[in-house]
C-alpha positions as CSV (number, residue, x, y, z in Angstrom):
1,M,-63.6,18.9,1.5
2,N,-61.8,15.6,1.1
3,S,-62.2,15.9,-2.6
4,I,-60.3,19.2,-2.8
5,F,-57.4,17.8,-0.7
6,D,-57.4,14.6,-2.7
7,M,-57.3,16.7,-5.9
8,E,-54.4,18.8,-4.6
9,N,-52.5,15.6,-3.5
10,T,-53.2,14.0,-6.8
11,T,-52.0,17.1,-8.7
12,E,-48.8,17.2,-6.5
13,K,-48.2,13.5,-7.2
14,I,-48.6,14.1,-11.0
15,K,-46.2,17.0,-10.8
16,R,-43.6,15.0,-8.9
17,G,-44.1,12.1,-11.4
18,I,-43.6,14.3,-14.4
19,T,-40.5,15.9,-12.8
20,A,-39.0,12.4,-12.1
21,L,-39.9,11.3,-15.6
22,L,-38.2,14.4,-17.1
23,L,-35.1,13.8,-15.0
24,L,-35.0,10.2,-16.1
25,L,-35.3,11.2,-19.8
26,I,-32.7,13.9,-19.5
27,T,-30.3,11.4,-17.9
28,A,-31.0,8.8,-20.6
29,V,-30.5,11.3,-23.4
30,L,-27.3,12.9,-22.1
31,P,-24.6,10.4,-23.0
32,A,-21.8,9.5,-20.6
33,Q,-18.5,10.9,-21.7
34,H,-16.6,7.9,-23.3
35,Y,-13.2,8.1,-24.9
36,L,-12.0,5.4,-27.3
37,A,-8.5,4.4,-28.5
38,E,-8.5,2.2,-31.5
39,E,-4.7,1.8,-32.1
40,G,-2.9,2.1,-28.9
41,K,0.7,1.1,-28.7
42,V,2.2,-1.5,-26.4
43,Y,6.0,-2.2,-26.2
44,F,7.7,-4.8,-24.1
45,K,11.4,-5.6,-23.4
46,S,13.0,-8.6,-21.9
47,D,16.5,-7.7,-20.9
48,A,18.1,-11.0,-19.8
49,P,21.9,-11.7,-19.3
50,L,22.3,-13.4,-22.7
51,E,19.6,-11.7,-24.8
52,L,17.6,-8.6,-25.3
53,I,14.1,-9.2,-26.7
54,E,11.8,-6.4,-27.8
55,A,8.4,-6.4,-29.4
56,R,5.6,-4.0,-30.2
57,S,1.9,-4.0,-31.0
58,T,-0.3,-1.2,-32.3
59,A,-3.5,-3.2,-31.9
60,M,-4.4,-2.2,-28.4
61,R,-8.0,-1.0,-28.0
62,A,-9.2,0.9,-24.9
63,I,-12.1,2.9,-23.5
64,I,-12.4,5.4,-20.7
65,D,-15.7,6.4,-19.1
66,A,-14.9,9.9,-17.7
67,D,-18.0,10.1,-15.6
68,K,-17.3,6.9,-13.7
69,R,-13.5,7.1,-14.0
70,T,-13.4,3.5,-15.3
71,F,-11.3,2.1,-18.1
72,A,-10.6,-1.1,-20.0
73,F,-7.6,-1.9,-22.2
74,S,-7.1,-5.0,-24.4
75,V,-4.2,-6.1,-26.7
76,P,-4.2,-9.3,-28.8
77,I,-1.1,-11.3,-27.9
78,S,-0.6,-12.5,-31.5
79,S,-0.3,-8.8,-32.6
80,F,3.2,-8.4,-31.2
81,E,5.9,-8.0,-33.8
82,G,9.6,-7.4,-33.6
83,F,11.5,-10.1,-31.7
84,N,15.0,-11.3,-32.8
85,S,13.7,-13.9,-35.2
86,P,10.4,-15.3,-36.6
87,L,11.0,-18.5,-34.5
88,Q,11.2,-16.4,-31.3
89,R,7.8,-14.9,-32.1
90,V,6.4,-18.5,-32.6
91,H,7.8,-19.6,-29.2
92,F,6.4,-16.4,-27.6
93,N,2.9,-17.2,-28.9
94,E,2.9,-21.0,-28.7
95,N,5.1,-21.8,-25.7
96,Y,5.1,-18.9,-23.3
97,L,2.0,-16.8,-23.7
98,E,-0.1,-19.5,-25.4
99,S,-2.0,-17.0,-27.5
100,D,-4.4,-19.6,-28.9
101,R,-5.6,-20.4,-25.3
102,Y,-5.2,-16.8,-23.9
103,P,-5.7,-14.5,-26.9
104,A,-5.5,-11.1,-25.1
105,A,-3.8,-9.3,-22.2
106,T,-6.3,-6.9,-20.5
107,F,-6.3,-4.3,-17.8
108,S,-9.6,-2.8,-16.5
109,G,-10.6,-0.9,-13.4
110,K,-10.9,2.6,-12.1
111,I,-8.8,5.8,-12.1
112,I,-8.2,6.7,-8.4
113,E,-7.8,10.4,-8.7
114,K,-10.5,12.8,-9.8
115,V,-9.6,14.4,-13.2
116,N,-11.3,17.1,-15.1
117,F,-11.3,15.5,-18.6
118,T,-12.2,18.9,-20.2
119,A,-9.4,21.0,-18.6
120,P,-6.2,21.0,-20.7
121,G,-3.1,19.8,-18.9
122,T,-1.0,16.8,-17.9
123,Y,-2.1,14.9,-14.8
124,T,-0.4,12.0,-12.9
125,V,-3.0,9.4,-12.0
126,R,-3.1,5.9,-10.6
127,A,-5.1,3.3,-12.4
128,K,-6.3,0.5,-10.1
129,G,-7.6,-2.7,-11.6
130,K,-7.1,-6.2,-12.8
131,L,-4.2,-7.0,-15.1
132,T,-4.8,-10.3,-16.9
133,V,-1.9,-11.9,-18.7
134,H,-1.7,-15.6,-19.7
135,G,-5.1,-16.1,-18.1
136,I,-3.9,-15.1,-14.7
137,E,-5.5,-12.0,-13.1
138,Q,-3.5,-9.8,-10.7
139,E,-4.7,-6.7,-8.9
140,R,-2.4,-3.8,-9.8
141,I,-2.0,0.0,-9.3
142,I,-0.3,1.5,-12.3
143,K,0.9,5.1,-12.3
144,S,0.0,6.8,-15.6
145,E,0.4,10.2,-17.2
146,L,-2.9,11.6,-18.6
147,T,-2.7,14.5,-21.0
148,V,-5.9,16.4,-21.9
149,S,-5.5,18.4,-25.2
150,G,-8.6,19.7,-26.9
151,A,-11.0,16.9,-27.2
152,A,-8.3,14.2,-27.1
153,L,-6.7,12.4,-24.2
154,T,-3.3,10.7,-24.3
155,V,-2.4,8.1,-21.7
156,R,1.2,6.9,-21.1
157,A,2.3,4.3,-18.6
158,A,5.4,2.2,-17.8
159,F,5.3,-0.8,-15.5
160,T,6.8,-4.3,-15.1
161,V,5.2,-7.7,-15.3
162,L,6.7,-10.6,-13.4
163,L,6.4,-13.9,-15.3
164,D,5.9,-16.1,-12.3
165,E,2.9,-13.9,-11.2
166,H,1.2,-14.9,-14.4
167,D,2.2,-18.6,-14.4
168,I,4.5,-18.1,-17.4
169,T,7.3,-20.7,-17.1
170,I,10.6,-20.5,-18.9
171,P,12.5,-23.8,-19.7
172,K,15.9,-24.0,-18.1
173,I,17.6,-24.2,-21.5
174,V,16.6,-20.6,-22.3
175,Y,16.5,-19.3,-18.7
176,Q,19.4,-16.9,-19.3
177,K,17.8,-15.5,-22.5
178,I,14.4,-14.5,-21.1
179,A,14.1,-12.0,-18.2
180,E,11.9,-12.9,-15.2
181,E,10.6,-9.3,-15.1
182,I,9.3,-7.8,-18.4
183,E,9.3,-4.0,-18.9
184,V,6.1,-2.7,-20.5
185,E,5.3,0.7,-22.0
186,V,1.8,1.8,-23.1
187,E,0.7,4.8,-25.1
188,A,-2.9,5.5,-26.3
189,V,-4.6,8.5,-27.8
190,F,-8.3,8.6,-27.0
191,T,-11.0,10.6,-28.8
192,P,-14.6,11.2,-27.7
193,E,-17.0,8.4,-28.7
């Protein structure tokens, strides 16, 4: 009699093991929904009393994991162009942002709101994470607009960066030419990975 019960228990254990293995294989085979942006745009403006400085980069790269609602953005500091003169760009890279030492600005974290990444529409979301500029990390919540259109996602955000929060010092000689608060705009188009 014990052998029949043992056999039924063993058969049940095998069935549960096979079911667990199948679930594990299905989970491993079904990819997470990732969206990539290869050429995102970043624009910044310093509007100081004596000078307006503007620069842009189209070298931002980003990824969104729709299942986990996580994201990561990165832009090489040396990729910014524009400025009022070539010398101003040199000072930006060498003296203020020290792009040799801190080559990228990054923002990574989680989207607070739940979003259906397959339902077309425009959603206002908050991105909570760590913004790192000049090697200094600050926790931020940045309000963003997320547009779902077909398989593509477009993210737009506008926010400010305070220089003193990222240990960026401005010499007194140019203090009236560089704003203490920098306006930043970001736009990226994501496609499924």
